[in-house]
C-alpha positions as CSV (number, residue, x, y, z in Angstrom):
1,M,-104.8,-137.0,-106.5
2,Q,-102.2,-136.6,-103.7
3,N,-104.7,-138.1,-101.1
4,S,-105.3,-141.2,-103.2
5,L,-101.5,-141.6,-103.7
6,K,-101.0,-141.4,-99.9
7,I,-103.8,-143.8,-99.2
8,G,-102.4,-146.2,-101.8
9,L,-98.9,-146.0,-100.3
10,I,-100.2,-146.5,-96.8
11,G,-102.1,-149.6,-98.0
12,F,-99.1,-151.0,-99.8
13,V,-96.8,-150.5,-96.7
14,A,-99.5,-152.1,-94.4
15,T,-99.8,-155.1,-96.8
16,I,-96.0,-155.6,-96.8
17,L,-95.8,-155.4,-93.0
18,M,-98.7,-157.7,-92.5
19,S,-97.3,-160.4,-94.9
20,G,-94.1,-160.3,-92.8
21,C,-96.1,-161.1,-89.7
22,V,-97.9,-164.1,-91.0
23,S,-95.1,-165.9,-92.9
24,G,-93.0,-168.4,-91.1
25,S,-92.5,-172.1,-90.4
26,Y,-95.3,-173.0,-88.1
27,D,-98.4,-175.0,-88.4
28,V,-101.9,-174.0,-87.3
29,K,-102.4,-177.3,-85.6
30,G,-99.3,-176.9,-83.5
31,D,-97.3,-179.8,-84.9
32,K,-93.7,-180.0,-83.7
33,Y,-91.5,-180.2,-86.7
34,I,-88.3,-182.1,-86.2
35,Y,-85.7,-181.2,-88.9
36,I,-83.5,-183.8,-90.5
37,E,-80.0,-182.4,-91.1
38,K,-78.8,-185.1,-93.4
39,D,-79.5,-184.9,-97.1
40,I,-81.5,-188.1,-97.7
41,S,-84.2,-189.1,-100.2
42,S,-87.8,-189.5,-99.1
43,T,-87.6,-193.2,-99.8
44,N,-84.6,-193.6,-97.5
45,I,-86.2,-191.4,-94.8
46,A,-89.3,-193.7,-94.8
47,K,-87.0,-196.8,-94.6
48,N,-85.0,-195.3,-91.6
49,I,-88.3,-194.3,-89.8
50,I,-89.8,-197.8,-90.3
51,D,-86.5,-199.5,-89.2
52,A,-86.2,-197.3,-86.1
53,G,-89.8,-197.9,-85.0
54,R,-89.7,-201.7,-85.6
55,K,-86.4,-202.0,-83.6
56,N,-88.2,-200.3,-80.7
57,G,-91.4,-202.4,-80.7
58,W,-93.6,-200.3,-82.9
59,R,-95.7,-201.8,-85.7
60,M,-95.0,-199.6,-88.7
61,T,-97.3,-199.5,-91.7
62,E,-96.7,-197.3,-94.8
63,F,-99.9,-195.4,-95.3
64,K,-99.1,-192.8,-98.0
65,E,-96.1,-191.7,-99.9
66,N,-95.2,-189.3,-97.0
67,E,-97.0,-190.9,-94.1
68,I,-96.4,-193.9,-91.9
69,V,-98.8,-195.2,-89.2
70,A,-97.1,-196.4,-86.0
71,E,-98.8,-198.6,-83.5
72,N,-97.6,-199.7,-80.1
73,I,-99.6,-202.1,-77.9
74,S,-98.4,-203.0,-74.4
75,D,-100.2,-204.7,-71.5
76,S,-101.6,-201.4,-70.1
77,D,-101.5,-199.0,-73.1
78,A,-102.2,-198.8,-76.8
79,K,-100.9,-196.0,-79.0
80,A,-101.5,-195.1,-82.7
81,V,-99.5,-192.3,-84.2
82,S,-99.2,-191.1,-87.8
83,I,-95.7,-189.9,-88.9
84,H,-95.7,-187.3,-91.6
85,F,-92.4,-186.6,-93.3
86,T,-90.5,-184.9,-96.1
87,N,-86.8,-185.1,-96.9
88,K,-86.3,-182.1,-94.6
89,Y,-88.4,-182.8,-91.5
90,F,-91.0,-185.1,-89.8
91,F,-93.7,-184.8,-87.2
92,T,-96.0,-187.1,-85.3
93,R,-99.7,-186.6,-84.9
94,P,-100.7,-186.8,-82.1
95,E,-97.3,-185.8,-80.9
96,N,-95.4,-188.6,-79.3
97,D,-92.1,-187.6,-77.6
98,D,-90.9,-191.2,-77.2
99,L,-91.3,-192.0,-80.9
100,N,-89.9,-188.6,-81.9
101,E,-86.8,-189.4,-79.9
102,I,-86.4,-192.9,-81.5
103,I,-86.6,-191.4,-85.0
104,E,-84.3,-188.5,-84.2
105,K,-81.6,-191.0,-83.0
106,A,-81.9,-193.0,-86.2
107,F,-80.9,-189.9,-88.2
108,Q,-78.0,-189.0,-85.9
109,K,-76.1,-192.1,-86.8
């Protein structure tokens, strides 16, 4: 009886310790989350992202409720990026530092 109690206690402690190791705010795919510090609705976040992209030469298309497709075509390069967002953060896939910076600046105003 004491052995089963010890084994059960060890299993419980191991489970608690392991759950602490795997919880956190990261994504398996390695997306770089950029947090929005202002308290804004998702609708206004989408509008700000679209406006910021268009002002900087990106073609912005609403794709889903929480996703925008951004396209930028120049003489030597063409890029297509999806922007996923909530009212707390956004990220681009594939990651695009130029577009991330443009969107971040829009929320700093």
